Biopython code that builds the backbone (N, CA, C, O; Angstrom):
import numpy as np
from Bio.PDB.StructureBuilder import StructureBuilder

atoms = [
    (1, "UNK", "N", (123.362, 92.063, 108.855)),
    (1, "UNK", "CA", (122.075, 91.363, 108.816)),
    (1, "UNK", "C", (120.924, 92.572, 107.663)),
    (1, "UNK", "O", (120.715, 93.780, 107.560)),
    (2, "UNK", "N", (120.462, 91.294, 107.013)),
    (2, "UNK", "CA", (119.540, 92.180, 105.895)),
    (2, "UNK", "C", (118.175, 92.448, 106.425)),
    (2, "UNK", "O", (117.639, 91.379, 106.718)),
    (3, "UNK", "N", (117.575, 93.258, 106.608)),
    (3, "UNK", "CA", (116.336, 93.587, 107.024)),
    (3, "UNK", "C", (115.040, 93.789, 105.956)),
    (3, "UNK", "O", (115.210, 94.635, 105.078)),
    (4, "UNK", "N", (114.019, 93.209, 105.977)),
    (4, "UNK", "CA", (113.035, 93.988, 104.899)),
    (4, "UNK", "C", (112.144, 94.769, 106.077)),
    (4, "UNK", "O", (111.637, 94.352, 107.119)),
    (5, "UNK", "N", (112.176, 96.084, 105.453)),
    (5, "UNK", "CA", (111.698, 97.159, 105.959)),
    (5, "UNK", "C", (110.204, 97.585, 105.875)),
    (5, "UNK", "O", (110.291, 98.776, 105.579)),
    (6, "UNK", "N", (109.291, 97.374, 105.940)),
    (6, "UNK", "CA", (108.016, 97.837, 105.355)),
    (6, "UNK", "C", (107.812, 99.163, 106.066)),
    (6, "UNK", "O", (108.207, 99.366, 107.214)),
    (7, "UNK", "N", (106.831, 100.525, 104.921)),
    (7, "UNK", "CA", (106.292, 101.640, 105.667)),
    (7, "UNK", "C", (105.381, 101.964, 105.112)),
    (7, "UNK", "O", (105.476, 102.230, 103.914)),
    (8, "UNK", "N", (104.354, 102.047, 105.677)),
    (8, "UNK", "CA", (103.043, 102.158, 105.497)),
    (8, "UNK", "C", (102.226, 103.855, 105.478)),
    (8, "UNK", "O", (101.507, 104.209, 106.413)),
    (9, "UNK", "N", (102.387, 104.376, 104.766)),
    (9, "UNK", "CA", (102.282, 106.048, 104.399)),
    (9, "UNK", "C", (100.545, 106.187, 104.437)),
    (9, "UNK", "O", (99.881, 105.528, 103.637)),
    (10, "UNK", "N", (100.006, 106.933, 105.252)),
    (10, "UNK", "CA", (98.525, 107.001, 105.040)),
    (10, "UNK", "C", (98.450, 108.653, 105.344)),
    (10, "UNK", "O", (99.317, 109.210, 106.017)),
    (11, "UNK", "N", (97.195, 109.435, 104.708)),
    (11, "UNK", "CA", (97.027, 110.552, 105.012)),
    (11, "UNK", "C", (96.388, 110.362, 106.462)),
    (11, "UNK", "O", (95.789, 109.393, 106.927)),
    (12, "UNK", "N", (96.734, 111.706, 107.078)),
    (12, "UNK", "CA", (95.958, 112.044, 108.811)),
    (12, "UNK", "C", (94.737, 112.030, 108.368)),
    (12, "UNK", "O", (94.241, 112.369, 107.293)),
    (13, "UNK", "N", (94.089, 111.364, 109.837)),
    (13, "UNK", "CA", (92.848, 111.129, 109.625)),
    (13, "UNK", "C", (91.909, 111.915, 109.634)),
    (13, "UNK", "O", (90.754, 111.536, 109.446)),
    (14, "UNK", "N", (92.287, 113.355, 109.890)),
    (14, "UNK", "CA", (91.343, 114.360, 110.198)),
    (14, "UNK", "C", (91.702, 115.222, 108.798)),
    (14, "UNK", "O", (91.473, 116.429, 108.725)),
    (15, "UNK", "N", (92.173, 114.606, 107.921)),
    (15, "UNK", "CA", (92.559, 115.341, 106.773)),
    (15, "UNK", "C", (91.604, 114.828, 105.788)),
    (15, "UNK", "O", (91.153, 113.693, 105.944)),
    (16, "UNK", "N", (91.153, 115.748, 104.515)),
    (16, "UNK", "CA", (90.120, 114.697, 103.409)),
    (16, "UNK", "C", (91.118, 114.318, 102.774)),
    (16, "UNK", "O", (92.184, 114.929, 102.701)),
    (17, "UNK", "N", (90.754, 112.893, 102.076)),
    (17, "UNK", "CA", (91.424, 112.000, 101.244)),
    (17, "UNK", "C", (90.890, 111.851, 99.861)),
    (17, "UNK", "O", (90.406, 110.800, 99.442)),
    (18, "UNK", "N", (91.015, 113.118, 99.067)),
    (18, "UNK", "CA", (90.305, 113.157, 97.562)),
    (18, "UNK", "C", (90.853, 111.649, 97.150)),
    (18, "UNK", "O", (90.213, 110.684, 97.567)),
    (19, "UNK", "N", (91.595, 111.516, 96.636)),
    (19, "UNK", "CA", (91.858, 109.784, 96.068)),
    (19, "UNK", "C", (90.699, 109.176, 96.720)),
    (19, "UNK", "O", (89.661, 108.994, 96.084)),
    (20, "UNK", "N", (90.821, 108.822, 98.064)),
    (20, "UNK", "CA", (89.925, 107.978, 98.444)),
    (20, "UNK", "C", (88.519, 108.036, 98.166)),
    (20, "UNK", "O", (87.849, 107.084, 97.765)),
    (21, "UNK", "N", (87.985, 109.514, 98.458)),
    (21, "UNK", "CA", (86.274, 110.098, 98.055)),
    (21, "UNK", "C", (86.178, 109.496, 96.269)),
    (21, "UNK", "O", (85.243, 108.903, 95.731)),
    (22, "UNK", "N", (87.252, 109.835, 95.795)),
    (22, "UNK", "CA", (86.564, 109.586, 94.360)),
    (22, "UNK", "C", (86.809, 107.770, 94.132)),
    (22, "UNK", "O", (86.107, 107.253, 93.263)),
    (23, "UNK", "N", (87.799, 106.851, 94.919)),
    (23, "UNK", "CA", (87.613, 105.495, 94.356)),
    (23, "UNK", "C", (86.031, 105.184, 95.095)),
    (23, "UNK", "O", (85.228, 104.475, 94.489)),
    (24, "UNK", "N", (85.684, 105.782, 96.441)),
    (24, "UNK", "CA", (84.373, 105.584, 97.026)),
    (24, "UNK", "C", (83.607, 105.651, 95.715)),
    (24, "UNK", "O", (83.457, 104.638, 95.031)),
    (25, "UNK", "N", (83.100, 106.888, 95.343)),
    (25, "UNK", "CA", (82.295, 107.275, 94.276)),
    (25, "UNK", "C", (82.213, 106.202, 93.077)),
    (25, "UNK", "O", (81.130, 105.910, 92.570)),
    (26, "UNK", "N", (83.189, 105.749, 92.742)),
    (26, "UNK", "CA", (83.688, 104.803, 91.781)),
    (26, "UNK", "C", (82.478, 103.666, 92.123)),
    (26, "UNK", "O", (81.424, 103.402, 91.545)),
    (27, "UNK", "N", (83.216, 103.046, 93.498)),
    (27, "UNK", "CA", (82.260, 101.743, 94.048)),
    (27, "UNK", "C", (80.920, 102.105, 93.782)),
    (27, "UNK", "O", (80.181, 101.428, 93.068)),
    (28, "UNK", "N", (80.552, 103.273, 94.399)),
    (28, "UNK", "CA", (78.780, 103.572, 94.421)),
    (28, "UNK", "C", (78.607, 102.945, 93.012)),
    (28, "UNK", "O", (78.056, 101.855, 92.858)),
    (29, "UNK", "N", (79.244, 103.895, 91.711)),
    (29, "UNK", "CA", (79.095, 103.830, 90.571)),
    (29, "UNK", "C", (78.446, 102.367, 90.050)),
    (29, "UNK", "O", (77.571, 102.150, 89.211)),
    (30, "UNK", "N", (79.508, 101.134, 91.185)),
    (30, "UNK", "CA", (79.183, 99.903, 90.708)),
    (30, "UNK", "C", (78.480, 99.259, 91.175)),
    (30, "UNK", "O", (78.562, 98.036, 91.063)),
    (31, "UNK", "N", (77.411, 99.944, 91.957)),
    (31, "UNK", "CA", (76.626, 99.504, 92.944)),
    (31, "UNK", "C", (77.341, 98.526, 93.994)),
    (31, "UNK", "O", (76.798, 97.518, 94.444)),
    (32, "UNK", "N", (78.516, 98.921, 94.294)),
    (32, "UNK", "CA", (78.883, 98.435, 95.559)),
    (32, "UNK", "C", (78.788, 99.263, 96.936)),
    (32, "UNK", "O", (79.854, 99.749, 97.314)),
    (33, "UNK", "N", (77.962, 99.427, 97.517)),
    (33, "UNK", "CA", (77.315, 100.307, 98.423)),
    (33, "UNK", "C", (77.574, 100.124, 100.086)),
    (33, "UNK", "O", (77.242, 100.923, 100.961)),
    (34, "UNK", "N", (78.078, 99.180, 100.209)),
    (34, "UNK", "CA", (78.179, 98.680, 101.465)),
    (34, "UNK", "C", (79.942, 99.173, 102.010)),
    (34, "UNK", "O", (80.223, 99.026, 103.199)),
    (35, "UNK", "N", (80.606, 99.527, 101.397)),
    (35, "UNK", "CA", (81.803, 100.251, 101.551)),
    (35, "UNK", "C", (81.738, 101.536, 102.143)),
    (35, "UNK", "O", (81.239, 102.380, 101.400)),
    (36, "UNK", "N", (82.170, 102.020, 103.497)),
    (36, "UNK", "CA", (81.644, 103.178, 104.156)),
    (36, "UNK", "C", (82.677, 104.071, 104.077)),
    (36, "UNK", "O", (82.336, 105.250, 103.983)),
    (37, "UNK", "N", (84.171, 103.762, 104.092)),
    (37, "UNK", "CA", (85.411, 105.142, 103.965)),
    (37, "UNK", "C", (86.241, 104.286, 103.097)),
    (37, "UNK", "O", (85.966, 103.087, 103.140)),
    (38, "UNK", "N", (87.070, 104.602, 102.424)),
    (38, "UNK", "CA", (88.283, 104.604, 101.809)),
    (38, "UNK", "C", (89.486, 105.293, 101.821)),
    (38, "UNK", "O", (89.605, 106.111, 100.909)),
    (39, "UNK", "N", (90.552, 105.176, 102.716)),
    (39, "UNK", "CA", (91.885, 105.999, 102.671)),
    (39, "UNK", "C", (92.859, 105.249, 101.910)),
    (39, "UNK", "O", (93.035, 104.031, 101.942)),
    (40, "UNK", "N", (93.464, 106.104, 101.231)),
    (40, "UNK", "CA", (94.397, 105.514, 100.299)),
    (40, "UNK", "C", (96.213, 105.984, 100.378)),
    (40, "UNK", "O", (96.574, 106.855, 99.586)),
    (41, "UNK", "N", (96.883, 105.598, 100.990)),
    (41, "UNK", "CA", (98.158, 105.662, 100.801)),
    (41, "UNK", "C", (99.307, 105.238, 99.845)),
    (41, "UNK", "O", (99.182, 105.076, 98.631)),
    (42, "UNK", "N", (100.626, 105.056, 100.687)),
    (42, "UNK", "CA", (101.499, 104.401, 100.013)),
    (42, "UNK", "C", (102.094, 103.162, 100.797)),
    (42, "UNK", "O", (101.809, 103.019, 101.986)),
    (43, "UNK", "N", (102.706, 102.497, 100.312)),
    (43, "UNK", "CA", (103.272, 100.973, 100.662)),
    (43, "UNK", "C", (104.867, 100.765, 100.384)),
    (43, "UNK", "O", (105.292, 100.293, 99.329)),
    (44, "UNK", "N", (105.687, 101.177, 101.462)),
    (44, "UNK", "CA", (107.004, 101.093, 100.627)),
    (44, "UNK", "C", (107.747, 99.885, 101.176)),
    (44, "UNK", "O", (107.547, 99.622, 102.361)),
    (45, "UNK", "N", (108.407, 99.272, 100.621)),
    (45, "UNK", "CA", (109.409, 98.157, 100.926)),
    (45, "UNK", "C", (110.766, 98.369, 100.944)),
    (45, "UNK", "O", (111.263, 98.262, 99.822)),
    (46, "UNK", "N", (111.635, 98.666, 101.931)),
    (46, "UNK", "CA", (113.105, 98.967, 101.763)),
    (46, "UNK", "C", (114.083, 97.892, 102.127)),
    (46, "UNK", "O", (114.066, 97.619, 103.327)),
    (47, "UNK", "N", (114.697, 97.400, 101.597)),
    (47, "UNK", "CA", (116.232, 96.384, 101.852)),
    (47, "UNK", "C", (117.226, 97.043, 102.576)),
    (47, "UNK", "O", (118.159, 97.618, 102.014)),
    (48, "UNK", "N", (117.061, 96.988, 104.020)),
    (48, "UNK", "CA", (118.478, 98.029, 104.481)),
    (48, "UNK", "C", (119.424, 96.513, 105.260)),
    (48, "UNK", "O", (119.005, 95.525, 105.864)),
    (49, "UNK", "N", (120.728, 96.933, 104.899)),
    (49, "UNK", "CA", (121.974, 96.368, 105.762)),
    (49, "UNK", "C", (121.882, 96.876, 107.149)),
    (49, "UNK", "O", (122.129, 98.067, 107.340)),
    (50, "UNK", "N", (121.601, 96.215, 108.003)),
    (50, "UNK", "CA", (122.084, 96.934, 109.048)),
    (50, "UNK", "C", (122.498, 95.622, 110.384)),
    (50, "UNK", "O", (122.267, 94.417, 110.285)),
    (51, "UNK", "N", (123.202, 96.392, 111.653)),
    (51, "UNK", "CA", (123.896, 95.363, 112.920)),
    (51, "UNK", "C", (122.443, 94.789, 113.457)),
    (51, "UNK", "O", (122.381, 93.630, 113.865)),
    (52, "UNK", "N", (121.246, 95.660, 113.443)),
    (52, "UNK", "CA", (120.500, 94.877, 114.044)),
    (52, "UNK", "C", (119.135, 95.285, 114.231)),
    (52, "UNK", "O", (119.229, 96.510, 114.150)),
    (53, "UNK", "N", (117.951, 95.022, 114.427)),
    (53, "UNK", "CA", (116.770, 95.522, 114.037)),
    (53, "UNK", "C", (116.055, 96.828, 114.400)),
    (53, "UNK", "O", (115.104, 97.387, 113.853)),
    (54, "UNK", "N", (116.880, 97.199, 115.624)),
    (54, "UNK", "CA", (116.385, 98.762, 115.869)),
    (54, "UNK", "C", (117.457, 99.898, 115.032)),
    (54, "UNK", "O", (117.034, 101.036, 114.828)),
    (55, "UNK", "N", (118.763, 99.531, 114.600)),
    (55, "UNK", "CA", (119.404, 100.054, 113.511)),
    (55, "UNK", "C", (118.157, 100.321, 112.316)),
    (55, "UNK", "O", (117.377, 101.250, 112.105)),
    (56, "UNK", "N", (118.354, 99.315, 111.825)),
    (56, "UNK", "CA", (117.023, 99.290, 110.642)),
    (56, "UNK", "C", (115.984, 99.983, 110.818)),
    (56, "UNK", "O", (115.583, 100.632, 109.852)),
    (57, "UNK", "N", (115.370, 100.041, 111.877)),
    (57, "UNK", "CA", (114.056, 100.727, 112.080)),
    (57, "UNK", "C", (114.511, 102.433, 111.946)),
    (57, "UNK", "O", (114.099, 103.295, 111.169)),
    (58, "UNK", "N", (115.348, 102.487, 112.848)),
    (58, "UNK", "CA", (116.290, 103.791, 112.884)),
    (58, "UNK", "C", (116.413, 104.557, 111.754)),
    (58, "UNK", "O", (115.904, 105.674, 111.656)),
    (59, "UNK", "N", (117.285, 103.839, 110.592)),
    (59, "UNK", "CA", (117.344, 104.386, 109.280)),
    (59, "UNK", "C", (115.994, 104.265, 108.249)),
    (59, "UNK", "O", (115.912, 104.887, 107.190)),
    (60, "UNK", "N", (115.090, 103.461, 108.704)),
    (60, "UNK", "CA", (113.850, 103.912, 107.741)),
    (60, "UNK", "C", (112.478, 104.803, 108.547)),
    (60, "UNK", "O", (111.415, 105.154, 108.035)),
    (61, "UNK", "N", (112.909, 104.975, 109.808)),
    (61, "UNK", "CA", (112.502, 106.444, 110.571)),
    (61, "UNK", "C", (113.058, 107.354, 109.779)),
    (61, "UNK", "O", (112.272, 107.977, 109.066)),
    (62, "UNK", "N", (114.343, 107.646, 109.686)),
    (62, "UNK", "CA", (114.856, 108.742, 109.060)),
    (62, "UNK", "C", (114.211, 109.079, 107.721)),
    (62, "UNK", "O", (113.784, 110.185, 107.393)),
    (63, "UNK", "N", (114.203, 107.680, 106.812)),
    (63, "UNK", "CA", (114.038, 107.956, 105.590)),
    (63, "UNK", "C", (112.591, 108.023, 105.172)),
    (63, "UNK", "O", (112.064, 108.297, 104.094)),
    (64, "UNK", "N", (111.989, 107.605, 106.647)),
    (64, "UNK", "CA", (110.382, 108.182, 106.096)),
    (64, "UNK", "C", (109.892, 109.711, 106.687)),
    (64, "UNK", "O", (108.914, 110.407, 106.416)),
    (65, "UNK", "N", (110.869, 109.869, 107.483)),
    (65, "UNK", "CA", (110.143, 111.485, 107.959)),
    (65, "UNK", "C", (110.926, 112.532, 107.585)),
    (65, "UNK", "O", (110.900, 113.623, 108.154)),
    (66, "UNK", "N", (111.841, 112.177, 106.365)),
    (66, "UNK", "CA", (112.588, 113.014, 106.103)),
    (66, "UNK", "C", (112.383, 113.206, 104.344)),
    (66, "UNK", "O", (112.528, 114.230, 103.677)),
    (67, "UNK", "N", (112.058, 112.042, 103.971)),
    (67, "UNK", "CA", (111.733, 111.959, 102.418)),
    (67, "UNK", "C", (110.375, 111.224, 101.846)),
    (67, "UNK", "O", (109.794, 111.516, 100.801)),
    (68, "UNK", "N", (109.987, 110.132, 102.850)),
    (68, "UNK", "CA", (108.891, 109.173, 102.196)),
    (68, "UNK", "C", (107.275, 109.995, 102.456)),
    (68, "UNK", "O", (106.463, 110.054, 101.533)),
    (69, "UNK", "N", (107.028, 110.502, 103.635)),
    (69, "UNK", "CA", (106.186, 111.076, 104.012)),
    (69, "UNK", "C", (106.082, 112.597, 104.054)),
    (69, "UNK", "O", (107.078, 113.307, 104.192)),
    (70, "UNK", "N", (104.961, 113.028, 103.941)),
    (70, "UNK", "CA", (104.830, 114.375, 104.245)),
    (70, "UNK", "C", (104.286, 114.819, 105.720)),
    (70, "UNK", "O", (103.101, 115.149, 105.675)),
    (71, "UNK", "N", (104.900, 114.908, 107.068)),
    (71, "UNK", "CA", (104.511, 115.237, 108.330)),
    (71, "UNK", "C", (103.221, 116.277, 108.171)),
    (71, "UNK", "O", (102.386, 116.369, 109.071)),
    (72, "UNK", "N", (103.179, 116.657, 107.566)),
    (72, "UNK", "CA", (101.746, 117.931, 107.690)),
    (72, "UNK", "C", (100.780, 117.116, 107.086)),
    (72, "UNK", "O", (99.741, 117.392, 107.685)),
    (73, "UNK", "N", (100.449, 115.964, 105.934)),
    (73, "UNK", "CA", (99.462, 115.559, 105.579)),
    (73, "UNK", "C", (99.225, 114.117, 105.893)),
    (73, "UNK", "O", (98.147, 113.539, 106.030)),
    (74, "UNK", "N", (100.632, 113.574, 105.992)),
    (74, "UNK", "CA", (100.510, 112.016, 106.489)),
    (74, "UNK", "C", (101.165, 111.659, 107.758)),
    (74, "UNK", "O", (101.870, 112.424, 108.416)),
    (75, "UNK", "N", (100.763, 109.945, 108.171)),
    (75, "UNK", "CA", (101.494, 109.270, 109.201)),
    (75, "UNK", "C", (102.010, 108.311, 108.204)),
    (75, "UNK", "O", (101.677, 108.070, 107.043)),
    (76, "UNK", "N", (103.005, 107.788, 109.064)),
    (76, "UNK", "CA", (103.634, 106.448, 108.563)),
    (76, "UNK", "C", (103.753, 105.271, 110.156)),
    (76, "UNK", "O", (103.796, 105.591, 111.344)),
    (77, "UNK", "N", (103.774, 104.050, 109.582)),
    (77, "UNK", "CA", (104.025, 102.958, 110.579)),
    (77, "UNK", "C", (105.198, 102.373, 109.649)),
    (77, "UNK", "O", (105.373, 102.472, 108.435)),
    (78, "UNK", "N", (105.922, 101.743, 110.633)),
    (78, "UNK", "CA", (107.194, 100.679, 110.171)),
    (78, "UNK", "C", (106.929, 99.757, 110.836)),
    (78, "UNK", "O", (106.557, 99.654, 112.005)),
    (79, "UNK", "N", (107.268, 98.556, 109.502)),
    (79, "UNK", "CA", (107.376, 96.821, 110.253)),
    (79, "UNK", "C", (108.603, 96.355, 109.736)),
    (79, "UNK", "O", (108.863, 96.300, 108.534)),
    (80, "UNK", "N", (109.480, 95.965, 110.809)),
    (80, "UNK", "CA", (110.801, 95.494, 110.234)),
    (80, "UNK", "C", (110.809, 94.032, 110.222)),
    (80, "UNK", "O", (110.612, 93.415, 111.269)),
    (81, "UNK", "N", (111.009, 93.472, 109.184)),
    (81, "UNK", "CA", (111.271, 91.743, 109.082)),
    (81, "UNK", "C", (112.801, 91.255, 108.946)),
    (81, "UNK", "O", (113.438, 91.692, 107.987)),
    (82, "UNK", "N", (113.264, 90.606, 109.613)),
    (82, "UNK", "CA", (114.734, 90.073, 109.175)),
    (82, "UNK", "C", (114.287, 88.865, 108.502)),
    (82, "UNK", "O", (113.399, 88.024, 108.636)),
    (83, "UNK", "N", (115.494, 89.176, 107.535)),
    (83, "UNK", "CA", (115.270, 87.939, 106.318)),
    (83, "UNK", "C", (116.478, 86.957, 107.104)),
    (83, "UNK", "O", (117.383, 87.241, 107.889)),
    (84, "UNK", "N", (116.048, 85.760, 106.529)),
    (84, "UNK", "CA", (116.919, 84.592, 107.106)),
    (84, "UNK", "C", (118.243, 84.208, 106.130)),
    (84, "UNK", "O", (119.015, 83.308, 106.463)),
]
sb = StructureBuilder()
sb.init_structure("model")
sb.init_model(0)
sb.init_chain("A")
sb.init_seg("    ")
for serial, (resi, resn, name, xyz) in enumerate(atoms, 1):
    if name == "N":
        sb.init_residue(resn, " ", resi, " ")
    sb.init_atom(name, np.array(xyz, "f"), 0.0, 1.0, " ", f" {name:<3s}", serial, name[0])
structure = sb.get_structure()
């Protein structure tokens, strides 16, 4: 079965996010002052052929932990969607 797996990779909450801070500064320059914090990450979509949802999630977890995210600086979340 084919699964769509969505992986969101974000900077660890305890680390400074320089890209987020730059965007926050840009918003303030545009007089948009009600945004208090921005964290910028990556959104990755994979199409995985697997026997079941658990297998698809396992494949995505291996890909994220070994290649797609840097565990020193980032964390990731995985969402598996079964395609009809």
